[in-house]
VMD Tcl script that builds the backbone (N, CA, C; Angstrom):
set m [mol new atoms 468]
animate dup $m
set s [atomselect $m all]
$s set {name element resname resid chain x y z} {
  {N N UNK 1 A 2.358 62.941 -11.607}
  {CA C UNK 1 A 2.469 64.392 -11.626}
  {C C UNK 1 A 1.744 64.915 -12.862}
  {N N UNK 2 A 1.127 66.058 -12.719}
  {CA C UNK 2 A 0.512 66.784 -13.831}
  {C C UNK 2 A 1.362 68.021 -14.064}
  {N N UNK 3 A 1.946 68.114 -15.252}
  {CA C UNK 3 A 2.877 69.187 -15.570}
  {C C UNK 3 A 2.279 70.098 -16.632}
  {N N UNK 4 A 2.285 71.392 -16.355}
  {CA C UNK 4 A 1.800 72.411 -17.281}
  {C C UNK 4 A 3.000 73.253 -17.669}
  {N N UNK 5 A 3.287 73.336 -18.966}
  {CA C UNK 5 A 4.372 74.207 -19.401}
  {C C UNK 5 A 3.792 75.366 -20.202}
  {N N UNK 6 A 4.304 76.548 -19.914}
  {CA C UNK 6 A 3.912 77.764 -20.615}
  {C C UNK 6 A 5.141 78.226 -21.397}
  {N N UNK 7 A 4.997 78.299 -22.715}
  {CA C UNK 7 A 6.098 78.718 -23.581}
  {C C UNK 7 A 5.633 79.879 -24.443}
  {N N UNK 8 A 6.583 80.528 -25.085}
  {CA C UNK 8 A 6.243 81.605 -26.003}
  {C C UNK 8 A 7.437 82.485 -26.250}
  {N N UNK 9 A 7.252 83.462 -27.090}
  {CA C UNK 9 A 8.302 84.410 -27.434}
  {C C UNK 9 A 8.541 85.375 -26.280}
  {N N UNK 10 A 9.690 86.035 -26.313}
  {CA C UNK 10 A 9.954 87.091 -25.323}
  {C C UNK 10 A 8.880 88.156 -25.461}
  {N N UNK 11 A 8.333 88.568 -24.322}
  {CA C UNK 11 A 7.346 89.632 -24.337}
  {C C UNK 11 A 5.925 89.173 -24.636}
  {N N UNK 12 A 5.709 87.871 -24.729}
  {CA C UNK 12 A 4.364 87.373 -25.049}
  {C C UNK 12 A 3.438 87.369 -23.831}
  {N N UNK 13 A 4.004 87.423 -22.619}
  {CA C UNK 13 A 3.185 87.443 -21.412}
  {C C UNK 13 A 3.212 86.149 -20.624}
  {N N UNK 14 A 4.205 85.299 -20.856}
  {CA C UNK 14 A 4.285 83.995 -20.189}
  {C C UNK 14 A 4.327 84.133 -18.668}
  {N N UNK 15 A 5.183 85.006 -18.182}
  {CA C UNK 15 A 5.354 85.156 -16.729}
  {C C UNK 15 A 4.065 85.646 -16.083}
  {N N UNK 16 A 3.397 86.602 -16.719}
  {CA C UNK 16 A 2.143 87.114 -16.160}
  {C C UNK 16 A 1.073 86.025 -16.122}
  {N N UNK 17 A 1.015 85.198 -17.152}
  {CA C UNK 17 A 0.022 84.122 -17.177}
  {C C UNK 17 A 0.352 83.080 -16.120}
  {N N UNK 18 A 1.633 82.781 -15.947}
  {CA C UNK 18 A 2.031 81.829 -14.903}
  {C C UNK 18 A 1.644 82.365 -13.519}
  {N N UNK 19 A 1.785 83.673 -13.316}
  {CA C UNK 19 A 1.364 84.275 -12.037}
  {C C UNK 19 A -0.137 84.114 -11.830}
  {N N UNK 20 A -0.912 84.286 -12.910}
  {CA C UNK 20 A -2.373 84.123 -12.800}
  {C C UNK 20 A -2.736 82.674 -12.469}
  {N N UNK 21 A -1.995 81.724 -13.024}
  {CA C UNK 21 A -2.226 80.303 -12.695}
  {C C UNK 21 A -1.966 80.081 -11.213}
  {N N UNK 22 A -0.870 80.633 -10.709}
  {CA C UNK 22 A -0.533 80.474 -9.289}
  {C C UNK 22 A -1.609 81.090 -8.394}
  {N N UNK 23 A -2.132 82.250 -8.790}
  {CA C UNK 23 A -3.190 82.888 -8.006}
  {C C UNK 23 A -4.466 82.056 -8.016}
  {N N UNK 24 A -4.791 81.485 -9.169}
  {CA C UNK 24 A -6.031 80.710 -9.301}
  {C C UNK 24 A -5.920 79.327 -8.671}
  {N N UNK 25 A -4.717 78.783 -8.654}
  {CA C UNK 25 A -4.507 77.415 -8.150}
  {C C UNK 25 A -3.335 77.393 -7.179}
  {N N UNK 26 A -3.543 77.801 -5.930}
  {CA C UNK 26 A -2.429 77.796 -4.975}
  {C C UNK 26 A -1.814 76.407 -4.786}
  {N N UNK 27 A -2.586 75.354 -5.106}
  {CA C UNK 27 A -2.031 74.004 -4.945}
  {C C UNK 27 A -1.084 73.622 -6.073}
  {N N UNK 28 A -1.089 74.400 -7.149}
  {CA C UNK 28 A -0.172 74.128 -8.254}
  {C C UNK 28 A 1.161 74.789 -7.922}
  {N N UNK 29 A 2.212 74.003 -7.949}
  {CA C UNK 29 A 3.536 74.527 -7.641}
  {C C UNK 29 A 4.126 75.153 -8.903}
  {N N UNK 30 A 4.402 76.445 -8.857}
  {CA C UNK 30 A 5.009 77.132 -9.994}
  {C C UNK 30 A 6.519 77.141 -9.799}
  {N N UNK 31 A 7.222 76.655 -10.799}
  {CA C UNK 31 A 8.665 76.501 -10.713}
  {C C UNK 31 A 9.325 77.406 -11.736}
  {N N UNK 32 A 10.347 78.114 -11.295}
  {CA C UNK 32 A 11.143 78.907 -12.217}
  {C C UNK 32 A 12.482 78.210 -12.370}
  {N N UNK 33 A 12.850 77.956 -13.627}
  {CA C UNK 33 A 14.112 77.263 -13.890}
  {C C UNK 33 A 15.305 78.152 -13.629}
  {N N UNK 34 A 15.203 79.417 -14.015}
  {CA C UNK 34 A 16.315 80.365 -13.852}
  {C C UNK 34 A 17.624 79.801 -14.393}
  {N N UNK 35 A 17.567 79.102 -15.507}
  {CA C UNK 35 A 18.772 78.595 -16.139}
  {C C UNK 35 A 19.308 77.298 -15.569}
  {N N UNK 36 A 18.649 76.753 -14.538}
  {CA C UNK 36 A 19.139 75.497 -13.969}
  {C C UNK 36 A 18.895 74.351 -14.939}
  {N N UNK 37 A 19.797 73.365 -14.966}
  {CA C UNK 37 A 19.572 72.212 -15.839}
  {C C UNK 37 A 18.320 71.440 -15.428}
  {N N UNK 38 A 17.731 70.749 -16.394}
  {CA C UNK 38 A 16.497 70.017 -16.115}
  {C C UNK 38 A 16.663 68.984 -15.015}
  {N N UNK 39 A 17.836 68.394 -14.891}
  {CA C UNK 39 A 18.051 67.400 -13.832}
  {C C UNK 39 A 17.769 67.987 -12.458}
  {N N UNK 40 A 18.278 69.200 -12.221}
  {CA C UNK 40 A 18.041 69.867 -10.938}
  {C C UNK 40 A 16.567 70.186 -10.773}
  {N N UNK 41 A 15.943 70.652 -11.847}
  {CA C UNK 41 A 14.524 70.983 -11.784}
  {C C UNK 41 A 13.721 69.719 -11.515}
  {N N UNK 42 A 14.069 68.639 -12.215}
  {CA C UNK 42 A 13.350 67.378 -12.051}
  {C C UNK 42 A 13.468 66.897 -10.598}
  {N N UNK 43 A 14.653 67.010 -10.010}
  {CA C UNK 43 A 14.833 66.613 -8.608}
  {C C UNK 43 A 13.960 67.455 -7.683}
  {N N UNK 44 A 13.847 68.749 -7.971}
  {CA C UNK 44 A 13.061 69.627 -7.107}
  {C C UNK 44 A 11.557 69.377 -7.245}
  {N N UNK 45 A 11.142 68.700 -8.325}
  {CA C UNK 45 A 9.728 68.425 -8.543}
  {C C UNK 45 A 9.267 67.166 -7.820}
  {N N UNK 46 A 10.205 66.375 -7.350}
  {CA C UNK 46 A 9.850 65.103 -6.713}
  {C C UNK 46 A 8.805 65.332 -5.626}
  {N N UNK 47 A 7.743 64.578 -5.677}
  {CA C UNK 47 A 6.685 64.665 -4.686}
  {C C UNK 47 A 5.622 65.701 -5.003}
  {N N UNK 48 A 5.828 66.504 -6.030}
  {CA C UNK 48 A 4.827 67.497 -6.412}
  {C C UNK 48 A 3.768 66.833 -7.277}
  {N N UNK 49 A 2.518 67.097 -6.975}
  {CA C UNK 49 A 1.430 66.487 -7.744}
  {C C UNK 49 A 1.068 67.327 -8.966}
  {N N UNK 50 A 1.167 68.648 -8.847}
  {CA C UNK 50 A 0.763 69.542 -9.927}
  {C C UNK 50 A 1.786 70.665 -10.030}
  {N N UNK 51 A 2.369 70.796 -11.211}
  {CA C UNK 51 A 3.450 71.762 -11.402}
  {C C UNK 51 A 3.194 72.571 -12.667}
  {N N UNK 52 A 3.470 73.869 -12.595}
  {CA C UNK 52 A 3.423 74.738 -13.777}
  {C C UNK 52 A 4.771 75.427 -13.884}
  {N N UNK 53 A 5.294 75.508 -15.104}
  {CA C UNK 53 A 6.571 76.184 -15.278}
  {C C UNK 53 A 6.668 76.841 -16.640}
  {N N UNK 54 A 7.479 77.889 -16.690}
  {CA C UNK 54 A 7.730 78.624 -17.925}
  {C C UNK 54 A 8.994 78.049 -18.545}
  {N N UNK 55 A 8.889 77.626 -19.791}
  {CA C UNK 55 A 10.037 77.049 -20.483}
  {C C UNK 55 A 10.056 77.523 -21.939}
  {N N UNK 56 A 11.212 77.390 -22.566}
  {CA C UNK 56 A 11.284 77.717 -23.995}
  {C C UNK 56 A 10.553 76.615 -24.765}
  {N N UNK 57 A 10.164 76.894 -25.997}
  {CA C UNK 57 A 9.490 75.858 -26.788}
  {C C UNK 57 A 10.320 74.579 -26.915}
  {N N UNK 58 A 11.625 74.741 -27.089}
  {CA C UNK 58 A 12.481 73.573 -27.213}
  {C C UNK 58 A 12.507 72.782 -25.904}
  {N N UNK 59 A 12.533 73.491 -24.801}
  {CA C UNK 59 A 12.563 72.838 -23.491}
  {C C UNK 59 A 11.244 72.147 -23.168}
  {N N UNK 60 A 10.135 72.668 -23.693}
  {CA C UNK 60 A 8.824 72.068 -23.405}
  {C C UNK 60 A 8.802 70.610 -23.835}
  {N N UNK 61 A 9.270 70.330 -25.021}
  {CA C UNK 61 A 9.275 68.954 -25.523}
  {C C UNK 61 A 10.290 68.105 -24.753}
  {N N UNK 62 A 11.467 68.670 -24.483}
  {CA C UNK 62 A 12.490 67.940 -23.739}
  {C C UNK 62 A 11.984 67.563 -22.360}
  {N N UNK 63 A 11.360 68.508 -21.680}
  {CA C UNK 63 A 10.849 68.242 -20.342}
  {C C UNK 63 A 9.760 67.185 -20.384}
  {N N UNK 64 A 8.931 67.236 -21.412}
  {CA C UNK 64 A 7.894 66.222 -21.577}
  {C C UNK 64 A 8.522 64.833 -21.689}
  {N N UNK 65 A 9.624 64.735 -22.392}
  {CA C UNK 65 A 10.296 63.450 -22.561}
  {C C UNK 65 A 10.941 62.973 -21.264}
  {N N UNK 66 A 11.289 63.924 -20.375}
  {CA C UNK 66 A 11.938 63.562 -19.113}
  {C C UNK 66 A 10.957 63.172 -18.009}
  {N N UNK 67 A 9.685 63.462 -18.209}
  {CA C UNK 67 A 8.723 63.123 -17.160}
  {C C UNK 67 A 8.550 61.613 -17.096}
  {N N UNK 68 A 8.113 61.157 -15.949}
  {CA C UNK 68 A 7.962 59.720 -15.755}
  {C C UNK 68 A 6.722 59.194 -16.454}
  {N N UNK 69 A 6.752 57.918 -16.759}
  {CA C UNK 69 A 5.604 57.287 -17.410}
  {C C UNK 69 A 4.384 57.444 -16.496}
  {N N UNK 70 A 3.272 57.780 -17.074}
  {CA C UNK 70 A 2.051 57.991 -16.300}
  {C C UNK 70 A 1.805 59.447 -15.945}
  {N N UNK 71 A 2.854 60.273 -16.037}
  {CA C UNK 71 A 2.667 61.702 -15.802}
  {C C UNK 71 A 1.868 62.295 -16.959}
  {N N UNK 72 A 1.097 63.302 -16.673}
  {CA C UNK 72 A 0.307 63.995 -17.692}
  {C C UNK 72 A 0.920 65.362 -17.933}
  {N N UNK 73 A 0.958 65.781 -19.187}
  {CA C UNK 73 A 1.501 67.100 -19.487}
  {C C UNK 73 A 0.527 67.901 -20.343}
  {N N UNK 74 A 0.567 69.199 -20.141}
  {CA C UNK 74 A -0.200 70.145 -20.946}
  {C C UNK 74 A 0.785 71.227 -21.366}
  {N N UNK 75 A 1.035 71.333 -22.674}
  {CA C UNK 75 A 1.993 72.303 -23.196}
  {C C UNK 75 A 1.231 73.412 -23.924}
  {N N UNK 76 A 1.380 74.645 -23.406}
  {CA C UNK 76 A 0.675 75.811 -23.949}
  {C C UNK 76 A 1.693 76.808 -24.490}
  {N N UNK 77 A 1.407 77.330 -25.688}
  {CA C UNK 77 A 2.245 78.365 -26.302}
  {C C UNK 77 A 1.458 79.667 -26.283}
  {N N UNK 78 A 2.082 80.737 -25.779}
  {CA C UNK 78 A 1.476 82.062 -25.746}
  {C C UNK 78 A 2.146 82.892 -26.837}
  {N N UNK 79 A 1.336 83.480 -27.704}
  {CA C UNK 79 A 1.912 84.292 -28.772}
  {C C UNK 79 A 1.374 85.721 -28.701}
  {N N UNK 80 A 2.125 86.621 -29.291}
  {CA C UNK 80 A 1.720 88.028 -29.432}
  {C C UNK 80 A 2.431 88.555 -30.665}
  {N N UNK 81 A 1.889 89.607 -31.245}
  {CA C UNK 81 A 2.503 90.184 -32.442}
  {C C UNK 81 A 3.873 90.760 -32.098}
  {N N UNK 82 A 4.700 90.891 -33.116}
  {CA C UNK 82 A 6.032 91.461 -32.935}
  {C C UNK 82 A 5.950 92.872 -32.359}
  {N N UNK 83 A 5.037 93.686 -32.874}
  {CA C UNK 83 A 4.888 95.063 -32.380}
  {C C UNK 83 A 4.489 95.075 -30.902}
  {N N UNK 84 A 3.596 94.172 -30.521}
  {CA C UNK 84 A 3.156 94.120 -29.122}
  {C C UNK 84 A 4.276 93.623 -28.215}
  {N N UNK 85 A 5.014 92.640 -28.663}
  {CA C UNK 85 A 6.129 92.139 -27.850}
  {C C UNK 85 A 7.183 93.223 -27.671}
  {N N UNK 86 A 7.467 93.985 -28.739}
  {CA C UNK 86 A 8.437 95.071 -28.629}
  {C C UNK 86 A 7.939 96.126 -27.645}
  {N N UNK 87 A 6.660 96.471 -27.715}
  {CA C UNK 87 A 6.088 97.458 -26.789}
  {C C UNK 87 A 6.240 96.998 -25.342}
  {N N UNK 88 A 5.934 95.731 -25.086}
  {CA C UNK 88 A 6.032 95.202 -23.717}
  {C C UNK 88 A 7.474 95.196 -23.218}
  {N N UNK 89 A 8.395 94.773 -24.073}
  {CA C UNK 89 A 9.801 94.740 -23.658}
  {C C UNK 89 A 10.326 96.150 -23.393}
  {N N UNK 90 A 9.911 97.129 -24.201}
  {CA C UNK 90 A 10.326 98.516 -23.953}
  {C C UNK 90 A 9.781 99.006 -22.621}
  {N N UNK 91 A 8.562 98.582 -22.297}
  {CA C UNK 91 A 7.945 98.960 -21.027}
  {C C UNK 91 A 8.670 98.291 -19.854}
  {N N UNK 92 A 9.044 97.027 -20.031}
  {CA C UNK 92 A 9.720 96.288 -18.955}
  {C C UNK 92 A 11.168 96.752 -18.770}
  {N N UNK 93 A 11.815 97.170 -19.866}
  {CA C UNK 93 A 13.225 97.563 -19.825}
  {C C UNK 93 A 13.404 98.951 -20.435}
  {N N UNK 94 A 12.894 99.991 -19.764}
  {CA C UNK 94 A 12.922 101.339 -20.351}
  {C C UNK 94 A 14.324 101.893 -20.563}
  {N N UNK 95 A 15.318 101.390 -19.841}
  {CA C UNK 95 A 16.678 101.908 -19.974}
  {C C UNK 95 A 17.460 101.261 -21.117}
  {N N UNK 96 A 16.904 100.201 -21.698}
  {CA C UNK 96 A 17.599 99.513 -22.787}
  {C C UNK 96 A 17.370 100.252 -24.098}
  {N N UNK 97 A 18.399 100.272 -24.923}
  {CA C UNK 97 A 18.275 100.937 -26.225}
  {C C UNK 97 A 17.400 100.093 -27.144}
  {N N UNK 98 A 16.768 100.776 -28.073}
  {CA C UNK 98 A 15.840 100.117 -29.003}
  {C C UNK 98 A 16.521 98.971 -29.762}
  {N N UNK 99 A 17.771 99.170 -30.167}
  {CA C UNK 99 A 18.452 98.142 -30.949}
  {C C UNK 99 A 18.709 96.878 -30.128}
  {N N UNK 100 A 18.894 97.025 -28.832}
  {CA C UNK 100 A 19.089 95.856 -27.964}
  {C C UNK 100 A 17.803 95.040 -27.914}
  {N N UNK 101 A 16.684 95.721 -27.721}
  {CA C UNK 101 A 15.386 95.028 -27.669}
  {C C UNK 101 A 15.070 94.391 -29.014}
  {N N UNK 102 A 15.355 95.089 -30.101}
  {CA C UNK 102 A 15.101 94.520 -31.426}
  {C C UNK 102 A 15.983 93.293 -31.677}
  {N N UNK 103 A 17.212 93.326 -31.172}
  {CA C UNK 103 A 18.094 92.155 -31.299}
  {C C UNK 103 A 17.527 90.982 -30.502}
  {N N UNK 104 A 17.019 91.253 -29.307}
  {CA C UNK 104 A 16.382 90.184 -28.509}
  {C C UNK 104 A 15.249 89.549 -29.296}
  {N N UNK 105 A 14.427 90.396 -29.906}
  {CA C UNK 105 A 13.275 89.891 -30.652}
  {C C UNK 105 A 13.710 89.070 -31.862}
  {N N UNK 106 A 14.749 89.524 -32.564}
  {CA C UNK 106 A 15.247 88.794 -33.736}
  {C C UNK 106 A 15.856 87.455 -33.355}
  {N N UNK 107 A 16.583 87.430 -32.247}
  {CA C UNK 107 A 17.329 86.240 -31.838}
  {C C UNK 107 A 16.488 85.256 -31.037}
  {N N UNK 108 A 15.288 85.620 -30.694}
  {CA C UNK 108 A 14.430 84.763 -29.876}
  {C C UNK 108 A 14.072 83.498 -30.656}
  {N N UNK 109 A 14.514 82.312 -30.172}
  {CA C UNK 109 A 14.215 81.081 -30.908}
  {C C UNK 109 A 12.714 80.800 -31.003}
  {N N UNK 110 A 11.954 81.277 -30.055}
  {CA C UNK 110 A 10.506 81.042 -30.081}
  {C C UNK 110 A 9.818 81.900 -31.134}
  {N N UNK 111 A 10.531 82.884 -31.687}
  {CA C UNK 111 A 9.933 83.754 -32.697}
  {C C UNK 111 A 9.721 83.024 -34.019}
  {N N UNK 112 A 10.254 81.834 -34.128}
  {CA C UNK 112 A 10.078 81.027 -35.341}
  {C C UNK 112 A 8.752 80.292 -35.265}
  {N N UNK 113 A 7.705 81.005 -34.841}
  {CA C UNK 113 A 6.400 80.390 -34.571}
  {C C UNK 113 A 5.851 79.556 -35.729}
  {N N UNK 114 A 5.851 80.046 -36.982}
  {CA C UNK 114 A 5.306 79.209 -38.067}
  {C C UNK 114 A 6.033 77.868 -38.181}
  {N N UNK 115 A 7.345 77.888 -37.974}
  {CA C UNK 115 A 8.108 76.642 -38.025}
  {C C UNK 115 A 7.719 75.706 -36.887}
  {N N UNK 116 A 7.423 76.281 -35.727}
  {CA C UNK 116 A 7.013 75.450 -34.580}
  {C C UNK 116 A 5.718 74.712 -34.871}
  {N N UNK 117 A 4.835 75.341 -35.628}
  {CA C UNK 117 A 3.561 74.697 -35.948}
  {C C UNK 117 A 3.735 73.463 -36.823}
  {N N UNK 118 A 4.851 73.401 -37.556}
  {CA C UNK 118 A 5.110 72.231 -38.382}
  {C C UNK 118 A 5.440 71.015 -37.530}
  {N N UNK 119 A 5.902 71.247 -36.322}
  {CA C UNK 119 A 6.224 70.175 -35.371}
  {C C UNK 119 A 5.330 70.392 -34.157}
  {N N UNK 120 A 4.220 69.721 -34.099}
  {CA C UNK 120 A 3.226 70.018 -33.046}
  {C C UNK 120 A 3.708 69.662 -31.640}
  {N N UNK 121 A 4.437 70.595 -31.067}
  {CA C UNK 121 A 4.941 70.428 -29.708}
  {C C UNK 121 A 3.846 70.791 -28.703}
  {N N UNK 122 A 2.992 71.731 -29.077}
  {CA C UNK 122 A 2.048 72.305 -28.126}
  {C C UNK 122 A 0.644 71.768 -28.313}
  {N N UNK 123 A -0.032 71.606 -27.197}
  {CA C UNK 123 A -1.427 71.183 -27.235}
  {C C UNK 123 A -2.326 72.352 -27.618}
  {N N UNK 124 A -1.989 73.547 -27.112}
  {CA C UNK 124 A -2.822 74.728 -27.356}
  {C C UNK 124 A -1.955 75.958 -27.582}
  {N N UNK 125 A -2.471 76.868 -28.397}
  {CA C UNK 125 A -1.809 78.149 -28.651}
  {C C UNK 125 A -2.834 79.239 -28.363}
  {N N UNK 126 A -2.441 80.205 -27.522}
  {CA C UNK 126 A -3.320 81.329 -27.204}
  {C C UNK 126 A -2.640 82.638 -27.579}
  {N N UNK 127 A -3.403 83.560 -28.159}
  {CA C UNK 127 A -2.897 84.895 -28.489}
  {C C UNK 127 A -3.079 85.800 -27.280}
  {N N UNK 128 A -2.079 86.621 -27.019}
  {CA C UNK 128 A -2.132 87.578 -25.909}
  {C C UNK 128 A -1.719 88.944 -26.445}
  {N N UNK 129 A -2.635 89.615 -27.104}
  {CA C UNK 129 A -2.338 90.913 -27.706}
  {C C UNK 129 A -2.591 92.038 -26.696}
  {N N UNK 130 A -2.383 93.262 -27.126}
  {CA C UNK 130 A -2.500 94.427 -26.245}
  {C C UNK 130 A -3.856 94.473 -25.552}
  {N N UNK 131 A -3.816 94.615 -24.235}
  {CA C UNK 131 A -5.032 94.732 -23.443}
  {C C UNK 131 A -5.781 93.427 -23.225}
  {N N UNK 132 A -5.206 92.306 -23.620}
  {CA C UNK 132 A -5.908 91.030 -23.517}
  {C C UNK 132 A -5.355 90.095 -22.450}
  {N N UNK 133 A -4.475 90.576 -21.595}
  {CA C UNK 133 A -3.849 89.682 -20.620}
  {C C UNK 133 A -4.882 88.948 -19.773}
  {N N UNK 134 A -5.832 89.665 -19.189}
  {CA C UNK 134 A -6.816 89.002 -18.325}
  {C C UNK 134 A -7.674 88.011 -19.101}
  {N N UNK 135 A -8.081 88.383 -20.309}
  {CA C UNK 135 A -8.876 87.501 -21.165}
  {C C UNK 135 A -8.088 86.237 -21.505}
  {N N UNK 136 A -6.825 86.420 -21.903}
  {CA C UNK 136 A -5.974 85.271 -22.240}
  {C C UNK 136 A -5.726 84.414 -21.008}
  {N N UNK 137 A -5.444 85.053 -19.884}
  {CA C UNK 137 A -5.200 84.303 -18.642}
  {C C UNK 137 A -6.432 83.479 -18.267}
  {N N UNK 138 A -7.623 84.036 -18.432}
  {CA C UNK 138 A -8.845 83.287 -18.111}
  {C C UNK 138 A -9.019 82.084 -19.033}
  {N N UNK 139 A -8.672 82.223 -20.307}
  {CA C UNK 139 A -8.742 81.079 -21.219}
  {C C UNK 139 A -7.769 79.983 -20.780}
  {N N UNK 140 A -6.562 80.394 -20.408}
  {CA C UNK 140 A -5.568 79.419 -19.949}
  {C C UNK 140 A -6.054 78.760 -18.659}
  {N N UNK 141 A -6.581 79.545 -17.740}
  {CA C UNK 141 A -7.053 78.996 -16.461}
  {C C UNK 141 A -8.187 78.003 -16.680}
  {N N UNK 142 A -9.125 78.303 -17.583}
  {CA C UNK 142 A -10.202 77.341 -17.878}
  {C C UNK 142 A -9.632 76.031 -18.420}
  {N N UNK 143 A -8.616 76.145 -19.251}
  {CA C UNK 143 A -7.959 74.951 -19.783}
  {C C UNK 143 A -7.282 74.167 -18.665}
  {N N UNK 144 A -6.620 74.871 -17.762}
  {CA C UNK 144 A -5.933 74.219 -16.645}
  {C C UNK 144 A -6.945 73.525 -15.731}
  {N N UNK 145 A -8.102 74.147 -15.498}
  {CA C UNK 145 A -9.149 73.521 -14.674}
  {C C UNK 145 A -9.523 72.161 -15.258}
  {N N UNK 146 A -9.782 72.129 -16.546}
  {CA C UNK 146 A -10.155 70.869 -17.196}
  {C C UNK 146 A -9.013 69.865 -17.092}
  {N N UNK 147 A -7.799 70.316 -17.341}
  {CA C UNK 147 A -6.633 69.435 -17.286}
  {C C UNK 147 A -6.445 68.845 -15.895}
  {N N UNK 148 A -6.557 69.674 -14.856}
  {CA C UNK 148 A -6.355 69.183 -13.497}
  {C C UNK 148 A -7.478 68.264 -13.036}
  {N N UNK 149 A -8.689 68.517 -13.496}
  {CA C UNK 149 A -9.816 67.679 -13.092}
  {C C UNK 149 A -9.827 66.343 -13.819}
  {N N UNK 150 A -9.642 66.391 -15.120}
  {CA C UNK 150 A -9.776 65.182 -15.921}
  {C C UNK 150 A -8.440 64.565 -16.284}
  {N N UNK 151 A -7.416 65.410 -16.416}
  {CA C UNK 151 A -6.094 64.965 -16.845}
  {C C UNK 151 A -6.161 63.974 -17.985}
  {N N UNK 152 A -6.769 64.394 -19.106}
  {CA C UNK 152 A -6.822 63.475 -20.236}
  {C C UNK 152 A -5.432 63.175 -20.768}
  {N N UNK 153 A -5.276 61.998 -21.302}
  {CA C UNK 153 A -3.995 61.670 -21.931}
  {C C UNK 153 A -3.976 62.341 -23.290}
  {N N UNK 154 A -3.039 63.229 -23.453}
  {CA C UNK 154 A -2.901 63.953 -24.703}
  {C C UNK 154 A -1.612 63.471 -25.334}
  {N N UNK 155 A -1.686 62.926 -26.517}
  {CA C UNK 155 A -0.449 62.479 -27.159}
  {C C UNK 155 A -0.271 63.221 -28.468}
  {N N UNK 156 A 0.972 63.466 -28.741}
  {CA C UNK 156 A 1.308 64.180 -29.980}
  {C C UNK 156 A 2.265 63.313 -30.772}
}
mol reanalyze $m
mol bondsrecalc $m
mol representation Tube
mol addrep $m
């Protein structure tokens, strides 16, 4: 199996990029965890050759450890500035009060981005700032093309 994980902070654009991957590669099975334990997700992946899923940064490494020997993984982190993430979350949840969204941003474990860089969990990091979704998605898609064609062994 070739597994692609997309991680990042709340509001960074992970879901939109995963949708672009699905549009570009209908043969890639996009899986949403929706809070299900990895065991259930792992069972549902059986027989899938190419899978993309959105996971937290902590889950990306855990899932990598749960894959079978010989499986290839590509872990991508999507980042955006705090101001841009707040703007996107306000747009997605217009009825939520500002303090609720700010609390989400503060409590987001993926927001500890500099600390994550000290532990190289991710193969690649892409910025997705205002107005750059299509540009960022195309960069991710080009990376996925190479990964699916060559599936190089990437070790961290």
